[in-house]
C-alpha positions in Angstrom: 171.4 181.8 151.3 171.0 184.5 154.0 168.1 186.9 153.8 168.9 190.6 153.5 168.5 192.8 156.6 165.4 194.8 156.6 165.6 198.5 156.9 164.9 199.6 160.4 163.1 202.9 161.0 162.9 204.6 164.3 159.7 206.7 164.5 159.7 209.8 166.6 156.5 211.1 168.2 156.2 214.9 168.2 153.5 216.7 170.2 150.9 218.6 168.1 150.7 221.3 170.8 154.4 221.9 171.8 156.1 220.5 168.7 158.5 218.8 171.2 159.6 215.1 171.1 157.5 212.7 173.2 159.8 210.2 175.0 160.3 208.7 178.5 160.9 212.2 179.9 157.8 213.6 178.3 155.6 210.6 177.6 152.5 210.6 175.4 149.0 210.7 177.0 145.8 209.6 175.3 142.6 211.7 175.6 139.2 209.9 175.8 138.7 210.8 172.1 141.9 209.0 171.1 144.1 212.0 170.3 147.6 211.9 171.8 149.6 214.8 173.2 152.6 215.2 175.4 152.4 215.1 179.2 154.1 218.5 179.4 151.5 220.1 177.1 148.6 218.6 179.0 149.9 219.3 182.5 150.4 222.9 181.5 146.9 223.1 180.1 145.4 221.5 183.2 147.3 223.8 185.6 145.8 226.8 183.7 142.3 225.4 183.5 141.5 224.0 187.0 142.4 220.4 185.9 140.5 220.5 182.6 142.0 219.6 179.3 140.5 220.8 176.0 141.5 218.9 172.8 142.8 221.4 170.3 141.6 219.3 167.4 138.0 218.5 168.5 137.2 220.8 171.4 136.5 217.8 173.8 136.8 218.9 177.4 137.9 216.3 179.9 139.7 216.1 183.3 143.4 215.5 183.6 142.5 212.3 185.5 140.8 210.9 182.4 144.0 210.7 180.5 145.8 207.4 179.9 149.5 207.0 179.4 150.4 205.6 176.0 153.1 202.9 175.8 155.0 202.7 172.6 157.2 199.8 171.7 
């Protein structure tokens, strides 16, 4: 007797700052505090603030170079 197919869901990550989809064109980046935002949002923030990023949720300030690209599978 074959088993039924499971429902497959495809999650979509949306940036908290820009409200835009995070994908291969706009990949997610992880701040040192664990929060994730889009590359586009963080690059724009860094360009306006001398390479500094401020987490909108916690106020943590870090350098753009401190970010880590998130890999989603």
